mmCIF entry with sequence, helices, sheets and N, C-alpha, C, O atoms, coordinates in Angstrom:
data_MODEL
# 
_entry.id   MODEL 
# 
_entity.id                         1 
_entity.type                       polymer 
_entity.pdbx_number_of_molecules   1 
# 
_entity_poly.entity_id                      1 
_entity_poly.type                           'polypeptide(L)' 
_entity_poly.nstd_linkage                   no 
_entity_poly.nstd_monomer                   no 
_entity_poly.pdbx_seq_one_letter_code       
;(UNK)(UNK)(UNK)(UNK)(UNK)(UNK)(UNK)(UNK)(UNK)(UNK)(UNK)(UNK)(UNK)(UNK)(UNK)(UNK)
(UNK)(UNK)(UNK)(UNK)(UNK)(UNK)(UNK)(UNK)(UNK)(UNK)(UNK)(UNK)(UNK)(UNK)(UNK)(UNK)
(UNK)(UNK)(UNK)(UNK)(UNK)(UNK)(UNK)(UNK)(UNK)
;
_entity_poly.pdbx_seq_one_letter_code_can   XXXXXXXXXXXXXXXXXXXXXXXXXXXXXXXXXXXXXXXXX 
_entity_poly.pdbx_strand_id                 A 
# 
loop_
_entity_poly_seq.entity_id 
_entity_poly_seq.num 
_entity_poly_seq.mon_id 
_entity_poly_seq.hetero 
1 1  UNK n 
1 2  UNK n 
1 3  UNK n 
1 4  UNK n 
1 5  UNK n 
1 6  UNK n 
1 7  UNK n 
1 8  UNK n 
1 9  UNK n 
1 10 UNK n 
1 11 UNK n 
1 12 UNK n 
1 13 UNK n 
1 14 UNK n 
1 15 UNK n 
1 16 UNK n 
1 17 UNK n 
1 18 UNK n 
1 19 UNK n 
1 20 UNK n 
1 21 UNK n 
1 22 UNK n 
1 23 UNK n 
1 24 UNK n 
1 25 UNK n 
1 26 UNK n 
1 27 UNK n 
1 28 UNK n 
1 29 UNK n 
1 30 UNK n 
1 31 UNK n 
1 32 UNK n 
1 33 UNK n 
1 34 UNK n 
1 35 UNK n 
1 36 UNK n 
1 37 UNK n 
1 38 UNK n 
1 39 UNK n 
1 40 UNK n 
1 41 UNK n 
# 
_struct_asym.id          A 
_struct_asym.entity_id   1 
# 
loop_
_struct_conf.conf_type_id 
_struct_conf.id 
_struct_conf.pdbx_PDB_helix_id 
_struct_conf.beg_label_comp_id 
_struct_conf.beg_label_asym_id 
_struct_conf.beg_label_seq_id 
_struct_conf.pdbx_beg_PDB_ins_code 
_struct_conf.end_label_comp_id 
_struct_conf.end_label_asym_id 
_struct_conf.end_label_seq_id 
_struct_conf.pdbx_end_PDB_ins_code 
_struct_conf.beg_auth_comp_id 
_struct_conf.beg_auth_asym_id 
_struct_conf.beg_auth_seq_id 
_struct_conf.end_auth_comp_id 
_struct_conf.end_auth_asym_id 
_struct_conf.end_auth_seq_id 
_struct_conf.pdbx_PDB_helix_class 
_struct_conf.details 
_struct_conf.pdbx_PDB_helix_length 
HELX_P HELX_P1 AA1 UNK A 15 ? UNK A 29 ? UNK A 15 UNK A 29 1 ? 15 
HELX_P HELX_P2 AA2 UNK A 30 ? UNK A 34 ? UNK A 30 UNK A 34 3 ? 5  
HELX_P HELX_P3 AA3 UNK A 35 ? UNK A 40 ? UNK A 35 UNK A 40 1 ? 6  
# 
_struct_conf_type.id          HELX_P 
_struct_conf_type.criteria    ? 
_struct_conf_type.reference   ? 
# 
loop_
_atom_site.group_PDB 
_atom_site.id 
_atom_site.type_symbol 
_atom_site.label_atom_id 
_atom_site.label_alt_id 
_atom_site.label_comp_id 
_atom_site.label_asym_id 
_atom_site.label_entity_id 
_atom_site.label_seq_id 
_atom_site.pdbx_PDB_ins_code 
_atom_site.Cartn_x 
_atom_site.Cartn_y 
_atom_site.Cartn_z 
_atom_site.occupancy 
_atom_site.B_iso_or_equiv 
_atom_site.pdbx_formal_charge 
_atom_site.auth_seq_id 
_atom_site.auth_comp_id 
_atom_site.auth_asym_id 
_atom_site.auth_atom_id 
_atom_site.pdbx_PDB_model_num 
ATOM 1   N N  . UNK A 1 1  ? 17.753  14.487 -9.062  1.00 0.00 ? 1  UNK A N  1 
ATOM 2   C CA . UNK A 1 1  ? 17.515  13.345 -8.221  1.00 0.00 ? 1  UNK A CA 1 
ATOM 3   C C  . UNK A 1 1  ? 16.575  12.405 -8.982  1.00 0.00 ? 1  UNK A C  1 
ATOM 4   O O  . UNK A 1 1  ? 15.462  12.780 -9.349  1.00 0.00 ? 1  UNK A O  1 
ATOM 5   N N  . UNK A 1 2  ? 17.037  11.212 -9.202  1.00 0.00 ? 2  UNK A N  1 
ATOM 6   C CA . UNK A 1 2  ? 16.194  10.226 -9.880  1.00 0.00 ? 2  UNK A CA 1 
ATOM 7   C C  . UNK A 1 2  ? 16.331  8.873  -9.210  1.00 0.00 ? 2  UNK A C  1 
ATOM 8   O O  . UNK A 1 2  ? 17.374  8.548  -8.644  1.00 0.00 ? 2  UNK A O  1 
ATOM 9   N N  . UNK A 1 3  ? 15.301  8.115  -9.277  1.00 0.00 ? 3  UNK A N  1 
ATOM 10  C CA . UNK A 1 3  ? 15.307  6.754  -8.766  1.00 0.00 ? 3  UNK A CA 1 
ATOM 11  C C  . UNK A 1 3  ? 14.256  5.978  -9.544  1.00 0.00 ? 3  UNK A C  1 
ATOM 12  O O  . UNK A 1 3  ? 13.132  6.442  -9.733  1.00 0.00 ? 3  UNK A O  1 
ATOM 13  N N  . UNK A 1 4  ? 14.637  4.807  -9.986  1.00 0.00 ? 4  UNK A N  1 
ATOM 14  C CA . UNK A 1 4  ? 13.675  3.976  -10.713 1.00 0.00 ? 4  UNK A CA 1 
ATOM 15  C C  . UNK A 1 4  ? 12.770  3.285  -9.696  1.00 0.00 ? 4  UNK A C  1 
ATOM 16  O O  . UNK A 1 4  ? 13.243  2.645  -8.756  1.00 0.00 ? 4  UNK A O  1 
ATOM 17  N N  . UNK A 1 5  ? 11.476  3.423  -9.898  1.00 0.00 ? 5  UNK A N  1 
ATOM 18  C CA . UNK A 1 5  ? 10.506  2.801  -9.008  1.00 0.00 ? 5  UNK A CA 1 
ATOM 19  C C  . UNK A 1 5  ? 9.472   2.091  -9.864  1.00 0.00 ? 5  UNK A C  1 
ATOM 20  O O  . UNK A 1 5  ? 9.166   2.521  -10.976 1.00 0.00 ? 5  UNK A O  1 
ATOM 21  N N  . UNK A 1 6  ? 8.945   1.012  -9.338  1.00 0.00 ? 6  UNK A N  1 
ATOM 22  C CA . UNK A 1 6  ? 7.936   0.250  -10.054 1.00 0.00 ? 6  UNK A CA 1 
ATOM 23  C C  . UNK A 1 6  ? 6.714   0.048  -9.176  1.00 0.00 ? 6  UNK A C  1 
ATOM 24  O O  . UNK A 1 6  ? 6.827   -0.191 -7.973  1.00 0.00 ? 6  UNK A O  1 
ATOM 25  N N  . UNK A 1 7  ? 5.570   0.145  -9.782  1.00 0.00 ? 7  UNK A N  1 
ATOM 26  C CA . UNK A 1 7  ? 4.317   -0.133 -9.107  1.00 0.00 ? 7  UNK A CA 1 
ATOM 27  C C  . UNK A 1 7  ? 3.581   -1.207 -9.885  1.00 0.00 ? 7  UNK A C  1 
ATOM 28  O O  . UNK A 1 7  ? 3.431   -1.114 -11.103 1.00 0.00 ? 7  UNK A O  1 
ATOM 29  N N  . UNK A 1 8  ? 3.131   -2.206 -9.189  1.00 0.00 ? 8  UNK A N  1 
ATOM 30  C CA . UNK A 1 8  ? 2.427   -3.304 -9.857  1.00 0.00 ? 8  UNK A CA 1 
ATOM 31  C C  . UNK A 1 8  ? 1.135   -2.784 -10.485 1.00 0.00 ? 8  UNK A C  1 
ATOM 32  O O  . UNK A 1 8  ? 0.417   -1.981 -9.888  1.00 0.00 ? 8  UNK A O  1 
ATOM 33  N N  . UNK A 1 9  ? 0.862   -3.243 -11.669 1.00 0.00 ? 9  UNK A N  1 
ATOM 34  C CA . UNK A 1 9  ? -0.372  -2.842 -12.341 1.00 0.00 ? 9  UNK A CA 1 
ATOM 35  C C  . UNK A 1 9  ? -1.542  -3.604 -11.745 1.00 0.00 ? 9  UNK A C  1 
ATOM 36  O O  . UNK A 1 9  ? -1.439  -4.785 -11.414 1.00 0.00 ? 9  UNK A O  1 
ATOM 37  N N  . UNK A 1 10 ? -2.631  -2.914 -11.621 1.00 0.00 ? 10 UNK A N  1 
ATOM 38  C CA . UNK A 1 10 ? -3.788  -3.533 -10.994 1.00 0.00 ? 10 UNK A CA 1 
ATOM 39  C C  . UNK A 1 10 ? -4.826  -3.934 -12.009 1.00 0.00 ? 10 UNK A C  1 
ATOM 40  O O  . UNK A 1 10 ? -4.603  -3.911 -13.219 1.00 0.00 ? 10 UNK A O  1 
ATOM 41  N N  . UNK A 1 11 ? -5.938  -4.292 -11.484 1.00 0.00 ? 11 UNK A N  1 
ATOM 42  C CA . UNK A 1 11 ? -7.050  -4.622 -12.369 1.00 0.00 ? 11 UNK A CA 1 
ATOM 43  C C  . UNK A 1 11 ? -8.024  -3.456 -12.351 1.00 0.00 ? 11 UNK A C  1 
ATOM 44  O O  . UNK A 1 11 ? -8.192  -2.788 -11.331 1.00 0.00 ? 11 UNK A O  1 
ATOM 45  N N  . UNK A 1 12 ? -8.633  -3.230 -13.437 1.00 0.00 ? 12 UNK A N  1 
ATOM 46  C CA . UNK A 1 12 ? -9.576  -2.133 -13.528 1.00 0.00 ? 12 UNK A CA 1 
ATOM 47  C C  . UNK A 1 12 ? -10.562 -2.405 -14.637 1.00 0.00 ? 12 UNK A C  1 
ATOM 48  O O  . UNK A 1 12 ? -10.373 -3.314 -15.445 1.00 0.00 ? 12 UNK A O  1 
ATOM 49  N N  . UNK A 1 13 ? -11.599 -1.625 -14.669 1.00 0.00 ? 13 UNK A N  1 
ATOM 50  C CA . UNK A 1 13 ? -12.631 -1.819 -15.662 1.00 0.00 ? 13 UNK A CA 1 
ATOM 51  C C  . UNK A 1 13 ? -12.349 -1.061 -16.954 1.00 0.00 ? 13 UNK A C  1 
ATOM 52  O O  . UNK A 1 13 ? -13.062 -1.218 -17.945 1.00 0.00 ? 13 UNK A O  1 
ATOM 53  N N  . UNK A 1 14 ? -11.309 -0.243 -16.934 1.00 0.00 ? 14 UNK A N  1 
ATOM 54  C CA . UNK A 1 14 ? -10.971 0.483  -18.152 1.00 0.00 ? 14 UNK A CA 1 
ATOM 55  C C  . UNK A 1 14 ? -9.455  0.583  -18.277 1.00 0.00 ? 14 UNK A C  1 
ATOM 56  O O  . UNK A 1 14 ? -8.713  0.305  -17.335 1.00 0.00 ? 14 UNK A O  1 
ATOM 57  N N  . UNK A 1 15 ? -9.029  0.976  -19.432 1.00 0.00 ? 15 UNK A N  1 
ATOM 58  C CA . UNK A 1 15 ? -7.595  1.119  -19.709 1.00 0.00 ? 15 UNK A CA 1 
ATOM 59  C C  . UNK A 1 15 ? -6.955  2.119  -18.754 1.00 0.00 ? 15 UNK A C  1 
ATOM 60  O O  . UNK A 1 15 ? -5.855  1.884  -18.254 1.00 0.00 ? 15 UNK A O  1 
ATOM 61  N N  . UNK A 1 16 ? -7.636  3.230  -18.499 1.00 0.00 ? 16 UNK A N  1 
ATOM 62  C CA . UNK A 1 16 ? -7.107  4.270  -17.619 1.00 0.00 ? 16 UNK A CA 1 
ATOM 63  C C  . UNK A 1 16 ? -6.902  3.740  -16.205 1.00 0.00 ? 16 UNK A C  1 
ATOM 64  O O  . UNK A 1 16 ? -5.849  3.970  -15.610 1.00 0.00 ? 16 UNK A O  1 
ATOM 65  N N  . UNK A 1 17 ? -7.881  3.040  -15.660 1.00 0.00 ? 17 UNK A N  1 
ATOM 66  C CA . UNK A 1 17 ? -7.780  2.529  -14.300 1.00 0.00 ? 17 UNK A CA 1 
ATOM 67  C C  . UNK A 1 17 ? -6.685  1.479  -14.172 1.00 0.00 ? 17 UNK A C  1 
ATOM 68  O O  . UNK A 1 17 ? -6.062  1.360  -13.117 1.00 0.00 ? 17 UNK A O  1 
ATOM 69  N N  . UNK A 1 18 ? -6.449  0.733  -15.213 1.00 0.00 ? 18 UNK A N  1 
ATOM 70  C CA . UNK A 1 18 ? -5.404  -0.287 -15.214 1.00 0.00 ? 18 UNK A CA 1 
ATOM 71  C C  . UNK A 1 18 ? -4.038  0.355  -14.981 1.00 0.00 ? 18 UNK A C  1 
ATOM 72  O O  . UNK A 1 18 ? -3.262  -0.135 -14.161 1.00 0.00 ? 18 UNK A O  1 
ATOM 73  N N  . UNK A 1 19 ? -3.735  1.439  -15.685 1.00 0.00 ? 19 UNK A N  1 
ATOM 74  C CA . UNK A 1 19 ? -2.449  2.109  -15.537 1.00 0.00 ? 19 UNK A CA 1 
ATOM 75  C C  . UNK A 1 19 ? -2.409  3.002  -14.307 1.00 0.00 ? 19 UNK A C  1 
ATOM 76  O O  . UNK A 1 19 ? -1.348  3.134  -13.697 1.00 0.00 ? 19 UNK A O  1 
ATOM 77  N N  . UNK A 1 20 ? -3.500  3.611  -13.923 1.00 0.00 ? 20 UNK A N  1 
ATOM 78  C CA . UNK A 1 20 ? -3.530  4.528  -12.784 1.00 0.00 ? 20 UNK A CA 1 
ATOM 79  C C  . UNK A 1 20 ? -3.186  3.816  -11.488 1.00 0.00 ? 20 UNK A C  1 
ATOM 80  O O  . UNK A 1 20 ? -2.622  4.433  -10.585 1.00 0.00 ? 20 UNK A O  1 
ATOM 81  N N  . UNK A 1 21 ? -3.508  2.543  -11.370 1.00 0.00 ? 21 UNK A N  1 
ATOM 82  C CA . UNK A 1 21 ? -3.200  1.783  -10.158 1.00 0.00 ? 21 UNK A CA 1 
ATOM 83  C C  . UNK A 1 21 ? -1.689  1.738  -9.923  1.00 0.00 ? 21 UNK A C  1 
ATOM 84  O O  . UNK A 1 21 ? -1.240  1.899  -8.788  1.00 0.00 ? 21 UNK A O  1 
ATOM 85  N N  . UNK A 1 22 ? -0.920  1.527  -10.952 1.00 0.00 ? 22 UNK A N  1 
ATOM 86  C CA . UNK A 1 22 ? 0.540   1.498  -10.819 1.00 0.00 ? 22 UNK A CA 1 
ATOM 87  C C  . UNK A 1 22 ? 1.105   2.831  -10.370 1.00 0.00 ? 22 UNK A C  1 
ATOM 88  O O  . UNK A 1 22 ? 1.987   2.878  -9.512  1.00 0.00 ? 22 UNK A O  1 
ATOM 89  N N  . UNK A 1 23 ? 0.599   3.922  -10.948 1.00 0.00 ? 23 UNK A N  1 
ATOM 90  C CA . UNK A 1 23 ? 1.056   5.247  -10.538 1.00 0.00 ? 23 UNK A CA 1 
ATOM 91  C C  . UNK A 1 23 ? 0.713   5.526  -9.086  1.00 0.00 ? 23 UNK A C  1 
ATOM 92  O O  . UNK A 1 23 ? 1.529   6.083  -8.351  1.00 0.00 ? 23 UNK A O  1 
ATOM 93  N N  . UNK A 1 24 ? -0.478  5.148  -8.668  1.00 0.00 ? 24 UNK A N  1 
ATOM 94  C CA . UNK A 1 24 ? -0.900  5.393  -7.289  1.00 0.00 ? 24 UNK A CA 1 
ATOM 95  C C  . UNK A 1 24 ? -0.029  4.637  -6.302  1.00 0.00 ? 24 UNK A C  1 
ATOM 96  O O  . UNK A 1 24 ? 0.309   5.172  -5.246  1.00 0.00 ? 24 UNK A O  1 
ATOM 97  N N  . UNK A 1 25 ? 0.343   3.403  -6.624  1.00 0.00 ? 25 UNK A N  1 
ATOM 98  C CA . UNK A 1 25 ? 1.186   2.624  -5.732  1.00 0.00 ? 25 UNK A CA 1 
ATOM 99  C C  . UNK A 1 25 ? 2.564   3.243  -5.575  1.00 0.00 ? 25 UNK A C  1 
ATOM 100 O O  . UNK A 1 25 ? 3.124   3.234  -4.479  1.00 0.00 ? 25 UNK A O  1 
ATOM 101 N N  . UNK A 1 26 ? 3.116   3.776  -6.645  1.00 0.00 ? 26 UNK A N  1 
ATOM 102 C CA . UNK A 1 26 ? 4.419   4.437  -6.563  1.00 0.00 ? 26 UNK A CA 1 
ATOM 103 C C  . UNK A 1 26 ? 4.315   5.711  -5.736  1.00 0.00 ? 26 UNK A C  1 
ATOM 104 O O  . UNK A 1 26 ? 5.180   5.972  -4.900  1.00 0.00 ? 26 UNK A O  1 
ATOM 105 N N  . UNK A 1 27 ? 3.287   6.499  -5.950  1.00 0.00 ? 27 UNK A N  1 
ATOM 106 C CA . UNK A 1 27 ? 3.101   7.735  -5.187  1.00 0.00 ? 27 UNK A CA 1 
ATOM 107 C C  . UNK A 1 27 ? 2.924   7.427  -3.706  1.00 0.00 ? 27 UNK A C  1 
ATOM 108 O O  . UNK A 1 27 ? 3.483   8.130  -2.864  1.00 0.00 ? 27 UNK A O  1 
ATOM 109 N N  . UNK A 1 28 ? 2.161   6.397  -3.372  1.00 0.00 ? 28 UNK A N  1 
ATOM 110 C CA . UNK A 1 28 ? 1.981   6.010  -1.977  1.00 0.00 ? 28 UNK A CA 1 
ATOM 111 C C  . UNK A 1 28 ? 3.299   5.589  -1.346  1.00 0.00 ? 28 UNK A C  1 
ATOM 112 O O  . UNK A 1 28 ? 3.566   5.924  -0.192  1.00 0.00 ? 28 UNK A O  1 
ATOM 113 N N  . UNK A 1 29 ? 4.119   4.864  -2.084  1.00 0.00 ? 29 UNK A N  1 
ATOM 114 C CA . UNK A 1 29 ? 5.415   4.422  -1.569  1.00 0.00 ? 29 UNK A CA 1 
ATOM 115 C C  . UNK A 1 29 ? 6.317   5.634  -1.310  1.00 0.00 ? 29 UNK A C  1 
ATOM 116 O O  . UNK A 1 29 ? 7.034   5.662  -0.310  1.00 0.00 ? 29 UNK A O  1 
ATOM 117 N N  . UNK A 1 30 ? 6.291   6.613  -2.180  1.00 0.00 ? 30 UNK A N  1 
ATOM 118 C CA . UNK A 1 30 ? 7.091   7.821  -1.985  1.00 0.00 ? 30 UNK A CA 1 
ATOM 119 C C  . UNK A 1 30 ? 6.634   8.545  -0.728  1.00 0.00 ? 30 UNK A C  1 
ATOM 120 O O  . UNK A 1 30 ? 7.463   8.971  0.076   1.00 0.00 ? 30 UNK A O  1 
ATOM 121 N N  . UNK A 1 31 ? 5.330   8.689  -0.548  1.00 0.00 ? 31 UNK A N  1 
ATOM 122 C CA . UNK A 1 31 ? 4.801   9.389  0.618   1.00 0.00 ? 31 UNK A CA 1 
ATOM 123 C C  . UNK A 1 31 ? 5.153   8.680  1.918   1.00 0.00 ? 31 UNK A C  1 
ATOM 124 O O  . UNK A 1 31 ? 5.439   9.340  2.917   1.00 0.00 ? 31 UNK A O  1 
ATOM 125 N N  . UNK A 1 32 ? 5.136   7.351  1.926   1.00 0.00 ? 32 UNK A N  1 
ATOM 126 C CA . UNK A 1 32 ? 5.364   6.597  3.155   1.00 0.00 ? 32 UNK A CA 1 
ATOM 127 C C  . UNK A 1 32 ? 6.815   6.580  3.595   1.00 0.00 ? 32 UNK A C  1 
ATOM 128 O O  . UNK A 1 32 ? 7.095   6.713  4.786   1.00 0.00 ? 32 UNK A O  1 
ATOM 129 N N  . UNK A 1 33 ? 7.752   6.418  2.656   1.00 0.00 ? 33 UNK A N  1 
ATOM 130 C CA . UNK A 1 33 ? 9.127   6.228  3.098   1.00 0.00 ? 33 UNK A CA 1 
ATOM 131 C C  . UNK A 1 33 ? 10.173  6.980  2.296   1.00 0.00 ? 33 UNK A C  1 
ATOM 132 O O  . UNK A 1 33 ? 11.111  7.523  2.880   1.00 0.00 ? 33 UNK A O  1 
ATOM 133 N N  . UNK A 1 34 ? 10.047  7.029  1.004   1.00 0.00 ? 34 UNK A N  1 
ATOM 134 C CA . UNK A 1 34 ? 11.115  7.562  0.163   1.00 0.00 ? 34 UNK A CA 1 
ATOM 135 C C  . UNK A 1 34 ? 11.336  9.062  0.351   1.00 0.00 ? 34 UNK A C  1 
ATOM 136 O O  . UNK A 1 34 ? 12.481  9.513  0.330   1.00 0.00 ? 34 UNK A O  1 
ATOM 137 N N  . UNK A 1 35 ? 10.297  9.827  0.529   1.00 0.00 ? 35 UNK A N  1 
ATOM 138 C CA . UNK A 1 35 ? 10.446  11.274 0.643   1.00 0.00 ? 35 UNK A CA 1 
ATOM 139 C C  . UNK A 1 35 ? 11.292  11.644 1.847   1.00 0.00 ? 35 UNK A C  1 
ATOM 140 O O  . UNK A 1 35 ? 12.115  12.555 1.764   1.00 0.00 ? 35 UNK A O  1 
ATOM 141 N N  . UNK A 1 36 ? 11.107  10.958 2.959   1.00 0.00 ? 36 UNK A N  1 
ATOM 142 C CA . UNK A 1 36 ? 11.899  11.240 4.159   1.00 0.00 ? 36 UNK A CA 1 
ATOM 143 C C  . UNK A 1 36 ? 13.377  10.972 3.907   1.00 0.00 ? 36 UNK A C  1 
ATOM 144 O O  . UNK A 1 36 ? 14.233  11.738 4.351   1.00 0.00 ? 36 UNK A O  1 
ATOM 145 N N  . UNK A 1 37 ? 13.678  9.895  3.200   1.00 0.00 ? 37 UNK A N  1 
ATOM 146 C CA . UNK A 1 37 ? 15.075  9.570  2.869   1.00 0.00 ? 37 UNK A CA 1 
ATOM 147 C C  . UNK A 1 37 ? 15.665  10.634 1.952   1.00 0.00 ? 37 UNK A C  1 
ATOM 148 O O  . UNK A 1 37 ? 16.796  11.074 2.155   1.00 0.00 ? 37 UNK A O  1 
ATOM 149 N N  . UNK A 1 38 ? 14.903  11.047 0.945   1.00 0.00 ? 38 UNK A N  1 
ATOM 150 C CA . UNK A 1 38 ? 15.387  12.031 -0.013  1.00 0.00 ? 38 UNK A CA 1 
ATOM 151 C C  . UNK A 1 38 ? 15.610  13.377 0.668   1.00 0.00 ? 38 UNK A C  1 
ATOM 152 O O  . UNK A 1 38 ? 16.585  14.069 0.375   1.00 0.00 ? 38 UNK A O  1 
ATOM 153 N N  . UNK A 1 39 ? 14.717  13.746 1.568   1.00 0.00 ? 39 UNK A N  1 
ATOM 154 C CA . UNK A 1 39 ? 14.793  15.043 2.227   1.00 0.00 ? 39 UNK A CA 1 
ATOM 155 C C  . UNK A 1 39 ? 16.000  15.115 3.162   1.00 0.00 ? 39 UNK A C  1 
ATOM 156 O O  . UNK A 1 39 ? 16.603  16.177 3.315   1.00 0.00 ? 39 UNK A O  1 
ATOM 157 N N  . UNK A 1 40 ? 16.354  13.993 3.785   1.00 0.00 ? 40 UNK A N  1 
ATOM 158 C CA . UNK A 1 40 ? 17.466  13.992 4.733   1.00 0.00 ? 40 UNK A CA 1 
ATOM 159 C C  . UNK A 1 40 ? 18.827  14.093 4.051   1.00 0.00 ? 40 UNK A C  1 
ATOM 160 O O  . UNK A 1 40 ? 19.808  14.481 4.687   1.00 0.00 ? 40 UNK A O  1 
ATOM 161 N N  . UNK A 1 41 ? 18.898  13.752 2.775   1.00 0.00 ? 41 UNK A N  1 
ATOM 162 C CA . UNK A 1 41 ? 20.188  13.801 2.057   1.00 0.00 ? 41 UNK A CA 1 
ATOM 163 C C  . UNK A 1 41 ? 20.505  15.166 1.615   1.00 0.00 ? 41 UNK A C  1 
ATOM 164 O O  . UNK A 1 41 ? 21.547  15.390 0.999   1.00 0.00 ? 41 UNK A O  1 
# 
């Protein structure tokens, strides 16, 4: 099961925080809506 997802990059005080914001947004989106859709299929 694969799906391309994108999370907007945020602002941060370091290189790590800059990229971590995008990952967090994708994970939050999966938790809110995508997981329920995937589980029902």
